[in-house]
N, C-alpha and C positions, 0 to 999 in steps of 0.2 A: 726630364719628365717631372712635373710637380708632384710633391708627396700626395698620396691618397688622403682624402679628408677622413678624420676620425669619425667614429660612429656618433659621438656627441655633437660634432660640428654640423651634422645634417639637420639638427633641430634648430629652427629659427629662434633667435633671441626674442622676437616679437610674437611668438606663438603663445597666446594666453593660456591655452589648454596645457601645453608642456610646462609653462612657468608655474601654473597653479599646483601641478603635481610635484614640481621640484621643491616647493616650499615644504619644510618639515612639518608633518602633522603633529609631532611631539611638541614642536615650538608653538603651534597654534593652541594646542590644549594648555600648555603651560602659560601662554599669554592670557588666555581667557580666565584661567584660575587666579592669576595674579590680579587681573583687572577686577574680578569679582570679590576677592578677599582683601585687596588693598595692601598685600604683603607677600613677599617672596617666601618667607618662612611658613605663613599660614597656607599658602598655595601648595607648598611641599607637603605639609601635613594632609591636606585634602586629597592630593594625588598619590600619597604614599611613597614619595621619593624625597630625597634630600633637597635643602635649599639651594645648594650649589648646582644640582642637576637642573632645577628649575631655571636658575640664572643662565646656565650654559644654553639651555634650549631657547630661551628668549633672545639671548645674544646672537645665536645662530639665525634665528628668524629675522632679527633686525638687520643682520648682514645680508641675508638673502633678499630682503625687501629694500635694502639701502635706505632705511628709515628708522628714526628713533621713535620708539613706541612709549617709553616711560621716562618720566622725570624722577630721578632718585636723589633723595637726601638722607641724612642719618635718621631723620624722624618720620619721613613720609615718602610714599611711592604713589605717583599719580600719572594719569595718562597724558600724553602730549595731544595736540589737536589731531595729528595723524593717527595716534593710537586710538582716540575716541572714534574716528571714522572707521578704522579697521575693526574695532570692537563691534560697532553697529552693523557692519557688513557680515562679520563672522557669526554673531549671536544667533540669527535665525537658522543658519545651517547647523550649528551645534545643537540647537533645540530639536531640529528634525532628526539628527543622529540619535540624540538621547531618547526621543519618542520611538524611533525605530527599534532601539534596544529594548525599551520597555514593552513594545508590542510583541517582540520575540519572547520575552519572559512570560507575558500573558498567554501566548500561544502554548508555551511549554508548561507553565504552572498555573495559569489562571483558569477561569471558567472556559470549558471547551467551546470553541466557535470556529467558523471558517468553512471552506468547501472541502468535502471529503468525496474523492472519486473511488468507486468500488468496481472491481471487475469480477465476473463470475461466468461459469458455464450457464447456458440458458436454462437447463432443467433445474439445477440446484438454485439458480438465482430466482426463478419463478416460484418454486415450491417452498424453499426455506428462507432465502435471504430477504426477498421483497416483503413477505408478511412480517418478519421481525423488524424491518425498518420502521414500521409504524410506531411500535413501542419505543424504539430507540429515539425517534424524533420527538415523541412526547417527553422523554426524559432529558433530551439535550436539544431544545428548540433552536438554539443559535448555530447549530451545525447544519449546513446545507448539504444535501445528499445527491449524488449522481451515480446511478447504477448502470453499468455497461455490460451487456450480455454478449458473450462471444465464446465459441468452443475453443478458439486458439488461446494459449496461455497469454496473459496480459503482459505487455511490455511496459514495465514500470516507468521507464524513462520516456520513450516515444509517446505512450498513451497518457503520461502524467497520472498514473494510477497510484493511489496511496496504499490500498490493500486489495488482495485478489483471492478469490476462492477457487481452489483447484482440486481435481479428482485424481484418484489413482495412486501411484507411487511417486514420491518426490525424489528426484535425482539432481536437482539444481542446487549446488552448494553455495551459490551466490545470493540466495534468499533465505530468510528465516521462515520456517514453515511450522505452524502449530496445528497438530491434528485435532479436529473438532470431534469427529466420530469415525468409527471404522466404515469401510465401504464394502457392503455385501452385494454380490451380483446374483440375482435369482432368476431362474427360468420360469416364466409365467404364461398362463393361458386362461381364457375365459371358460366358465362352465359350459357354455354352448359349444365351444370348440372341443372340449374334452368329451362331450356326449357324441359328437360326430366322428372324431378322429382318435380319441384316446389321448394318453399322455406318454411321452417317452420315459422308459425306466432305466435307460443307460444312454450314455452320450453317443454310442454307435447308432442308436435308433433315430437320431436327429435327421438323418438322410430321408426318413420316411415321413417327415412332418413339414408343414408350411412355416418356414422360419422367416422372421422379419429382421433385417440387418440395419445397422447404424453406420452411416458414412460420416467420417470425421471432417473437420475443417481443412485438413491437409489433403483430402480427397480419397484416402484409403478407407476400406471397409473394416470396421473393428471386428476382430476375432472374438469368439466366446471362450472364456476361461473356465477351466474345471480342474478338479483334483481327483485323479483316478488311482486307486491303490497307493495313495500317498505321493503320487507323482503329478506335478503340474502339467496340464495339457491345454493346448490351444486348438480350437476347431473353427473352421470357416464354413458354416453351413451354406448351401446353395439356397438363395432366398428368392421368393416370389415378389417380395416387396422390400425396398430399401429407402430409408428416410435419413435426412441429416438433422432431424430434430427429435429429441427423446419424447416430447409430448405427443408428437404424431405417431410414434411407435406405440406408445401406451394406449392411445385411442384406438389404433388398429387392433391391438390385442384385446381390448375391452369389447370391440365390435365382433370378435370371433374370427378375424381375418387370418390369424396365425399365432405362433408363439415367439417370444423374444426373451433375451436375457437383459434384465433391467436392474438398476440400483435399488436397494431396499427402500431408500427414503421416498421413492416415487410410488411404491406399490404396497407398503406395509399396511396402510389403512384399508386398502382394497382387499388385501388378503385376509385381514382380520374380520371383515364384514362378509366374506365369501363372494365378493364380486369378481375376484380373480383366484386362481388356484396355482400353487407352486409345484414344480416337479424337479427331479434330479437333485433333490436336497442333499443326498449323500455325496454328491460331487461338487458341492459349493467350493469355489476356489479360496485360497488364502486371501484374507481381507487386505485391501489397500486402505485408503483413507480419503476423507474429505478434509482438506487443509485450508487454513487461513494464512496467507502469505504476505510478507512485507519485506522491505529491503534491509533494515537494520534495527538492532535492539537499542541503539544509542540515540539520544536526542529526539525521541519521538514526540511530536506535538501532542497536546492533550487530546485533541479530537481523534487522533489515531489510537492512542492508548485506551480511551474509554470505549471506542468501538470494538477493539480487539477483545477487551474484557466482557463487554455486553454480549457480543455474538458468540463467544466461547461458552459463556454460562447458559444462554438461552437456547443455543443449538443442542447442547448436551442434555438439556432438560426435556427436549422433545422425545417422543416415543418412536424413534427412527430405527431401532434395532429390535422391533417387536418379534422378529422371526427367530431370534437367537435360541430361545428355549425350545421352540417347536422343532427347529432344524436339528438340535442336538439329540432329540429323541427318535429321529428317523434313521433307520438303518440304510 
């Protein structure tokens, strides 16, 4: 039986793709440096390597090409005709590589530009993120913005999302999460509902009220979180209405349909103006948070770095924790 062919023998010697990649990249770089500088010594200085290393790289390249690229004398180094042709063919490619490197440096250190894909939950995206994007775009007009609203956590790889806003408690150690503001969950009702049905004064009284529930993207109904006598509790009220959108729940509460537990950022302005009332303040649960998430602290493009800084500063400047003082005074 004939010997099995080696792995290398399966590559055709006439395969231009394989042959191009077999040629030493170091040899090409050294060749271009010598051709540009007219000297092996000056090429070594330019590349930060010794003259002998440049010479070995070029010799290896000449052997791989089976072509003499330079005419060398004690006084002068010049290109052969083949060397001139090879230089002309290589130069555009090296210029494109150099431009690609420069573009990456500009993305990292230059004026922020490019496409930024942002993921967010619908409620937080509409109420907080989208309004702030106007000011961000005025400050960074060369950054194109794409906001994707979804209750499911963004998949940074599959969705090609650069940054994502998430609510609750962060347990994913594979991402970097910067807390923007705490997340208060407040049970709210309209004044009209309170006049007709009163308001619960203890979590056990929820069974006597018209509760409105939220159905998550996974299909489950979100429980209501409380803290009773220092102990965290989760209740699942029987609801007359269930929605999968926080804005629809808020509108139903404002219309007097029922009561719901909603994040403070959605309702704090309505509470401050008396359009909504809060209840069970003494049982507000421990705060989670609203987070800005991204994959890595290292090598962030300028467009992502400035967005993180801008959104952190401007979100924290909003009066989204307006209930803190009020709730702390309620027994």
